[in-house]
C-alpha positions in Angstrom: 107.9 122.5 1.9 107.9 119.5 0.3 105.1 117.4 0.2 104.4 113.7 -0.4 101.8 111.2 -0.2 101.4 106.9 0.7 101.2 104.3 -2.0 99.2 102.6 0.2 95.9 104.2 -0.4 96.1 102.0 -3.7 94.0 98.7 -3.3 93.4 99.0 0.7 96.4 97.3 3.7 96.9 93.6 4.1 99.7 91.8 5.5 101.9 88.9 3.8 100.4 85.9 4.1 104.1 84.4 4.4 104.4 86.3 7.6 101.9 83.3 8.5 104.6 81.6 9.2 107.3 83.7 9.2 107.4 86.9 11.1 110.4 87.8 9.3 108.2 87.8 6.2 105.6 89.7 7.6 105.4 92.6 5.5 102.5 95.2 5.2 101.3 95.1 1.4 99.1 97.6 -0.5 97.0 95.4 -2.5 97.1 97.9 -6.0 99.3 98.3 -8.6 102.5 100.4 -7.6 103.5 101.2 -11.0 99.8 102.8 -11.3 100.4 104.8 -7.7 103.4 106.5 -8.4 101.9 107.6 -11.7 98.9 108.8 -9.7 100.8 110.4 -7.2 102.7 112.3 -9.9 99.8 113.8 -11.9 98.5 115.5 -9.0 101.9 117.5 -8.4 103.1 115.8 -5.8 106.7 115.5 -5.6 107.8 112.4 -3.4 106.3 109.7 -1.9 106.1 106.9 1.1 105.6 103.2 0.3 104.4 99.8 2.7 107.5 97.6 3.5 106.1 94.5 1.3 105.7 96.7 -1.8 109.1 97.8 -1.7 110.3 94.3 -1.3 108.7 93.2 -4.4 111.5 95.1 -6.3 113.9 93.3 -4.4 114.8 91.1 -7.0 113.9 93.9 -9.5 115.9 97.4 -8.3 116.3 99.0 -11.9 112.8 98.8 -12.2 111.8 100.8 -9.2 114.8 103.3 -10.3 113.0 103.4 -13.9 109.4 104.2 -11.9 111.2 106.9 -10.1 112.3 108.3 -13.5 109.6 108.2 -15.1 107.7 109.8 -12.6 110.2 112.3 -11.3 109.4 111.4 -8.0 111.7 111.1 -4.7 111.2 108.1 -2.7 110.6 109.5 0.9 110.1 106.5 2.7 108.7 103.0 3.6 106.7 101.8 6.1 107.6 98.7 8.4 106.4 97.6 12.0 107.1 95.0 14.6 105.5 94.2 17.9 108.4 95.0 20.0 107.1 93.4 22.9 107.0 89.5 22.9 110.9 88.4 23.2 110.8 85.0 21.5 110.2 87.1 17.8 112.4 89.9 18.6 115.7 89.0 16.7 113.2 87.9 13.3 111.3 91.2 13.9 114.8 93.2 13.7 115.9 91.3 10.9 113.3 92.2 8.4 113.3 95.4 10.1 117.5 95.3 9.2 116.5 94.1 5.1 113.6 96.7 4.5 116.1 99.6 5.8 118.9 98.1 3.6 116.7 97.6 0.9 115.2 101.3 1.2 118.7 103.6 1.5 120.2 101.5 -1.6 117.4 103.0 -3.3 116.6 106.5 -1.9 114.9 106.6 0.6 115.4 109.4 2.8 113.1 107.9 5.8 112.4 105.0 7.6 108.7 104.7 9.2 108.4 102.0 11.6 105.3 101.3 13.6 105.4 99.3 16.8 103.8 97.8 19.9 100.8 95.7 20.0 97.3 96.6 21.3 95.9 93.8 23.0 92.2 93.8 24.2 91.2 91.0 26.3 87.8 89.9 27.0 86.9 87.8 30.6 
């Protein structure tokens, strides 16, 4: 069995600010350095990693840099985490566009899995 670790524990979790006005650009982000996370993950002996969609999309125009990180730290790109509400018809098309773009880039860069968190918890107080 191979074990991996997620980069989302470096720097806390936030949403990409573009998501305020654009659902298709609403990504999860870890505030920390992706390279620092990968270095630390490799140093303690993990063989692979999962990352948030927003951190992956930062490499959209820097694919060779991402591949170089994988090679430098001898890590497998296990998966990418993305999300959507899937319950609001007005934004579903944009959510699916984002997920397709993330999946395409992740696949191109060798990810083995796409993890999708869905649904929305709403608590109303009357």
